[in-house]
N, C-alpha and C positions, 0 to 999 in steps of 0.2 A: 906290851902292845906291839904288834907287828904291822909293818906297812911296806908295800912294794908296788912298783909301777913298771910296766914294760910296754913297748910298742913294736909292731912288725909292719914292714912295708911289702906290698904286693903290687906288681906292675902288670897292667893289661896290655898285651901286644897282639899282633896278628897271629902269633904262635901260641897264644893262650896266656894264662897267668904265670908270671915269673916271680919267685921269691926274691925279696929285696933285703935291705938292711934290717936287722933285728937289734933292738936296744933293750938290754936286760936290766937297765938301771945301775946305779952305782958306778958308772964308767965302763961297764962291760958291754961290748957291742960286737956284732958280727956284721961288718960293713961290706956291702956289695954295690957295684956300680949300677946305675939306672940304665936299662937297655935303651939303645938309640931309637927303637921303634915303639916306645911306650906311648899309649894314647891316654891312659888314666893311671894314676897311682892311688891305691887305697891303703889307708893306715888303720890298723887294728890296735886299739888301746886296751890294755888290761890293767886293772888296779884292784888292790884289796887294802882296806883301811885297818883291818884287824884280823887276826888269825881265824876268828870264828865268823867273820863277815863274808857274805857272798862276793864272788869276783864280779866286778863291774866291767862290762865289755862295751865299747863304743867304737864307731867307725867314722872316718873322715875321708872324703874323696877329693882328690886334687887333679882336675882335668889338665892334661898336658897338650892335647890336640884340641883345636877349635872345631874340628869336624865332628859335630855331635851325632851325625848319622852313622859314621864309622864306629864311634864309641858304642852307640846303641846296638849296632850289628854285632860287634865283638862280645858285648855283654849277653846278647841273645844266644850267640854261638857257644860261649864258654861258661856262662852262668855267673852268678854273684860269688865273690870270694868272701867266705865268712870264717 
């Protein structure tokens, strides 16, 4: 039986989506600082419970800015990161 879990951070800024930290599980990670102008952090979770099972993908948004109009404007401009 195989099992793995990873997650990736993406930061929405006025410059667009910036790749953040990637955690590959088992202690392996590619750590990156959070940009100072981040308004929203999106985390993509990927896991597989068995080698023959489909990969389960889910998302979590963590607002950084309380300016919801700016967040919406930037999402409209740069799209959803999936």
